[in-house]
C-alpha positions in Angstrom: 75.8 -9.6 15.1 72.2 -10.3 14.0 71.6 -10.9 10.3 68.9 -9.3 8.1 67.2 -11.6 5.6 64.3 -13.3 4.2 60.8 -11.7 4.9 57.9 -9.7 3.3 56.5 -6.7 5.1 52.8 -6.0 4.5 50.8 -2.9 5.0 47.8 -2.8 7.6 45.2 -2.5 4.8 46.1 -5.9 3.3 43.4 -7.9 5.0 42.9 -11.4 3.2 40.1 -13.7 4.4 41.1 -16.2 7.0 42.3 -19.5 5.4 40.8 -22.8 6.7 41.3 -26.4 6.8 45.2 -26.6 7.1 45.9 -29.3 9.4 48.8 -29.4 11.7 50.1 -32.7 12.4 49.9 -33.8 16.0 52.9 -32.9 18.2 53.1 -36.7 19.4 55.0 -38.0 16.3 56.9 -40.9 17.7 58.8 -44.1 16.7 55.9 -46.4 17.6 52.1 -46.6 16.9 50.1 -43.8 18.6 48.6 -44.8 21.8 45.1 -44.1 22.2 44.5 -45.0 25.9 45.3 -42.9 28.8 46.6 -44.8 31.9 45.4 -43.5 35.1 48.1 -42.7 38.0 49.2 -45.4 40.3 51.5 -45.3 43.4 54.6 -43.2 43.6 55.0 -39.4 43.6 56.2 -39.3 39.9 54.3 -42.2 38.5 51.4 -42.5 36.2 50.5 -46.0 35.7 47.8 -48.5 36.4 44.3 -49.3 35.2 43.0 -48.1 31.9 40.8 -45.0 32.2 38.7 -43.4 29.4 38.5 -39.5 29.2 35.7 -38.3 31.3 34.7 -34.7 32.1 35.8 -33.8 35.5 34.5 -30.1 35.6 31.7 -28.0 33.9 34.2 -26.4 31.3 33.5 -25.7 27.7 35.6 -24.5 24.7 34.4 -21.2 23.3 35.5 -20.6 19.7 37.5 -17.3 19.4 38.3 -17.8 15.8 37.9 -21.0 13.5 38.7 -21.5 9.9 42.3 -20.8 10.5 45.3 -22.4 8.8 47.4 -24.2 11.5 47.7 -21.5 14.3 50.6 -23.4 16.0 51.7 -20.6 18.4 50.1 -17.5 19.7 50.4 -14.7 22.1 48.7 -11.6 23.3 49.5 -8.0 22.9 49.1 -5.4 25.9 45.9 -4.4 24.1 44.4 -7.9 24.1 45.0 -8.7 20.4 46.1 -12.2 19.5 49.3 -12.5 17.5 49.4 -15.9 15.9 51.5 -17.8 13.5 50.6 -20.0 10.4 52.8 -23.1 10.8 53.2 -23.8 7.1 53.2 -20.5 5.4 55.2 -18.4 8.0 52.5 -15.7 8.2 52.3 -13.7 11.4 48.7 -12.6 11.7 46.9 -10.2 14.2 43.5 -11.2 15.3 41.2 -8.9 17.1 38.9 -11.1 19.3 36.4 -8.4 19.8 35.8 -7.5 16.2 37.0 -10.7 14.5 39.2 -8.8 12.2 42.3 -10.6 11.1 45.3 -9.1 9.2 48.5 -10.1 8.0 51.5 -8.5 9.8 54.5 -10.2 8.2 55.5 -13.3 6.2 58.7 -15.1 7.0 60.5 -16.4 3.9 61.7 -19.9 3.3 59.5 -21.6 6.1 59.6 -25.4 5.9 56.4 -26.9 7.3 57.2 -30.4 6.8 56.3 -32.9 9.7 56.9 -30.8 13.0 58.8 -28.1 11.3 57.4 -24.6 10.6 56.6 -21.2 12.3 56.1 -22.7 15.7 56.6 -20.2 18.6 55.9 -16.4 19.0 56.2 -13.9 21.8 56.2 -10.1 22.1 58.9 -8.1 23.9 57.8 -7.6 27.6 58.0 -3.8 27.0 56.1 -4.1 23.7 54.8 -0.6 23.9 58.1 1.0 23.8 60.1 -1.8 22.4 57.8 -3.1 19.6 59.6 -6.4 18.7 58.1 -9.7 17.8 60.1 -12.9 18.4 59.4 -16.0 16.4 60.9 -19.5 16.5 60.8 -21.0 12.9 62.4 -23.8 10.7 63.3 -22.3 7.4 65.8 -22.6 4.5 68.4 -19.8 5.0 71.6 -19.4 2.9 71.0 -22.6 1.3 70.6 -24.8 4.5 67.8 -25.8 6.8 67.9 -24.1 10.1 65.9 -23.8 13.3 65.9 -20.1 14.0 65.0 -17.4 16.5 64.1 -14.3 14.5 63.0 -10.8 15.6 60.8 -8.4 13.6 60.1 -4.8 14.5 56.5 -3.4 14.4 56.1 -0.3 12.3 52.4 0.8 12.2 50.4 -2.3 11.3 53.1 -4.2 9.6 56.6 -5.8 10.4 59.9 -4.7 9.1 63.5 -5.9 9.4 63.7 -9.6 10.0 66.8 -10.3 12.2 68.2 -13.7 12.9 69.3 -13.9 16.5 69.9 -17.8 16.8 70.4 -20.2 14.1 71.2 -23.9 14.4 71.0 -26.8 12.0 67.7 -28.5 11.6 67.8 -32.3 11.6 67.2 -34.2 8.3 64.3 -35.9 10.3 61.4 -33.5 10.2 60.4 -34.2 13.7 61.1 -33.1 17.3 61.9 -29.4 16.6 60.3 -28.1 19.8 59.1 -24.6 19.2 57.9 -23.1 22.4 59.2 -19.7 23.2 58.2 -17.4 26.1 59.6 -14.4 28.0 60.0 -15.3 31.7 59.4 -13.1 34.7 63.0 -12.3 34.6 62.4 -10.6 31.2 64.6 -13.3 29.5 63.5 -15.3 26.6 63.2 -19.1 27.0 63.3 -21.1 23.7 62.7 -24.9 23.5 64.7 -26.8 20.6 63.9 -30.4 20.2 66.6 -32.9 19.7 65.6 -33.5 16.0 64.7 -37.2 16.5 68.4 -37.9 17.6 68.6 -38.6 21.3 72.4 -38.0 21.4 71.9 -34.3 20.8 70.1 -33.7 24.1 73.3 -34.4 26.0 75.8 -32.6 23.8 76.8 -29.5 25.7 79.0 -28.1 23.1 77.7 -25.8 20.4 74.6 -28.1 19.8 71.5 -26.4 20.9 69.2 -29.3 20.2 67.4 -31.0 23.1 67.8 -28.0 25.2 65.8 -25.2 26.7 67.7 -21.9 26.1 67.6 -18.7 28.2 68.5 -15.6 26.2 68.8 -11.8 26.3 66.7 -9.9 23.9 69.4 -9.9 21.3 69.6 -13.7 21.3 72.9 -13.9 23.3 73.3 -16.0 26.5 71.8 -14.3 29.6 73.7 -13.7 32.6 73.7 -16.6 34.9 73.2 -19.3 32.1 75.1 -22.3 33.1 76.2 -23.6 29.8 76.4 -20.7 27.3 72.8 -20.1 26.2 71.5 -23.4 27.6 69.3 -23.4 30.7 68.6 -27.1 31.0 69.4 -30.2 28.8 68.4 -33.8 28.3 65.2 -32.9 26.7 63.3 -34.8 23.8 60.7 -32.7 22.5 58.4 -30.1 24.1 55.6 -28.0 22.8 54.6 -26.4 26.2 56.2 -24.8 29.1 54.9 -21.9 31.4 55.9 -20.1 34.6 53.8 -20.5 37.9 52.8 -16.9 38.6 52.8 -17.9 42.2 56.3 -19.1 42.6 58.0 -18.0 39.2 59.1 -21.6 38.6 59.3 -23.0 35.2 57.2 -26.0 34.3 57.4 -28.2 31.1 55.3 -30.8 29.3 57.5 -33.2 27.3 56.7 -35.8 24.8 58.1 -39.2 25.4 58.7 -42.1 22.7 56.1 -45.0 23.0 56.2 -44.4 26.8 56.6 -41.7 29.4 55.1 -38.4 28.5 56.2 -36.0 31.3 55.5 -33.0 33.4 58.9 -31.5 34.5 59.9 -28.9 37.0 62.9 -27.1 35.1 65.8 -25.8 37.2 68.9 -24.1 36.2 71.5 -26.5 34.7 69.4 -29.5 35.2 69.7 -32.6 33.2 66.4 -34.3 32.5 68.1 -37.5 31.3 66.9 -38.1 27.7 69.8 -39.2 25.6 71.5 -42.1 23.7 70.8 -44.8 26.5 66.9 -44.2 26.4 64.6 -47.2 26.1 61.0 -48.4 27.0 60.3 -51.5 29.0 62.3 -50.9 32.0 61.4 -49.1 35.4 59.5 -46.1 34.2 60.5 -43.3 34.0 64.0 -44.1 34.7 64.4 -45.8 31.4 63.8 -42.7 29.4 65.9 -40.5 31.8 69.0 -42.5 32.1 71.4 -40.5 30.1 74.2 -38.1 30.8 75.7 -36.7 34.2 73.9 -37.0 37.7 71.8 -35.5 39.2 69.2 -36.4 36.6 65.8 -34.8 37.3 62.9 -37.0 37.1 59.5 -36.0 35.9 57.1 -34.9 38.6 54.3 -36.7 36.8 54.6 -38.9 33.9 52.2 -41.1 31.6 53.4 -44.6 31.3 51.5 -44.7 27.9 51.8 -41.6 26.0 48.9 -39.0 25.6 50.7 -36.6 23.2 51.1 -34.1 25.8 51.1 -30.3 24.6 50.8 -26.9 26.1 50.8 -25.7 29.5 49.0 -22.8 31.5 48.3 -22.1 35.2 44.6 -21.4 36.1 45.1 -18.5 38.6 41.8 -16.8 38.9 41.1 -18.1 35.4 37.3 -17.9 35.7 36.8 -21.6 35.9 35.9 -22.0 39.5 37.5 -22.6 42.8 38.0 -26.4 42.1 40.3 -25.4 39.3 42.1 -22.5 40.8 45.9 -22.9 40.9 45.9 -26.0 38.7 48.1 -26.6 35.7 46.2 -27.1 32.6 47.5 -28.9 29.4 46.5 -30.6 26.3 46.1 -34.4 25.3 46.5 -34.8 21.6 45.8 -38.6 21.4 42.5 -38.4 23.3 41.6 -34.7 22.0 41.0 -33.5 25.5 42.1 -30.8 27.9 43.4 -31.9 31.3 44.2 -30.4 34.5 46.3 -31.5 37.6 46.3 -30.0 41.1 49.4 -28.7 42.6 50.6 -29.6 46.1 50.6 -27.0 48.9 54.4 -26.0 48.1 53.7 -25.9 44.4 56.6 -28.2 43.9 54.7 -31.1 42.5 51.1 -32.6 42.3 48.7 -33.8 45.0 46.1 -35.5 42.7 46.0 -37.3 39.5 45.3 -35.4 36.3 41.7 -35.3 35.1 40.0 -34.5 32.0 38.1 -31.2 31.8 36.5 -31.5 28.4 36.7 -32.9 24.9 38.3 -30.3 22.7 36.9 -29.5 19.3 40.1 -30.3 17.7 43.6 -31.1 18.8 45.3 -29.0 21.3 48.7 -27.4 20.2 49.5 -24.3 22.3 48.0 -22.7 25.5 48.3 -19.4 26.7 46.9 -17.1 29.5 45.2 -14.2 28.0 43.4 -11.1 29.4 41.7 -11.4 32.7 43.7 -14.5 33.3 41.5 -16.6 31.1 43.1 -19.6 29.5 43.2 -20.0 25.6 44.2 -22.9 23.4 45.0 -23.4 19.6 44.3 -26.4 17.6 44.7 -27.3 13.9 42.1 -24.8 12.6 41.1 -22.5 15.4 41.8 -20.7 18.6 39.5 -21.1 21.7 38.9 -20.0 25.2 38.0 -22.1 28.2 34.9 -21.0 30.0 32.4 -22.4 32.6 29.9 -24.8 30.8 
């Protein structure tokens, strides 16, 4: 049964000023020095390697500030009314932003949050039937009952504030404060998908016992395994760390962006029960991307695209009538932390892979952490201190 513990409800009239200048460390926190050069794609359906290319603007796109001066808005989502619900990564605050008026008020504070490294309040989504089932779901790293845990929690909306924090999933957090994952999203099947990183320990990604690290979970609303899950609550495994996945509205397929070590950031097409090959045998310097996708049982699913040198890939959103012109319509859009740009890549005709190389759309005002599709199909992203909307330049 879910547990009730640790949180502070606030009333709607408690409206503090937006807090600024909190910086979220980039998601690309790896074992080697940060790579600052993007390698352009070479031959091969999966590969991205070849000559050095600097980020260039490939489309007339700009980032329009929705709200700046925020304190680490790691994850965010939209209510049916178009309000932005976002998290402060380090404080555990859940806040509601009205983009039309600029009003920003505190909804709930999750207790015991640990924001060290890549920990913290990371992912948020609302129940698909939010008007009649007013539940807010959050993925968070916190100290709970004396232990550090990665948790999926649920809070009920009552008026303008939250009540009754329930712990739905709780798994040990690594002693290393990196690779916590954090993306959560209700899919078109109304199941909740949750990414938990492998905690900087590759062996976790291939462990299909009770170990949830290095996995994408698929859950019912109460946190239990959804019908059809191949391994308990586990939908796919062999993952390193991800802060981006999304469903293609045209096909309902799940796509994920995944951080590599000092090589091989990936874009993966996620399938039921799939092993994406990250695990104890990983290394760089062999035949990419197989050298970081060589662990666990076969078949192993290789990325549909990879970056031989990492870019710090984050976020994922599909531009479907997103207001950025015909050249971008249907593309997958994602973030590049190392070069501080937003990128896009063309889907092939079957939407099972990619037909062209990724290209830079614009230099972002700050790093890119999360991406979401908002009202009227527009694409939004968050960075260390703000939330922005993509618009024609």
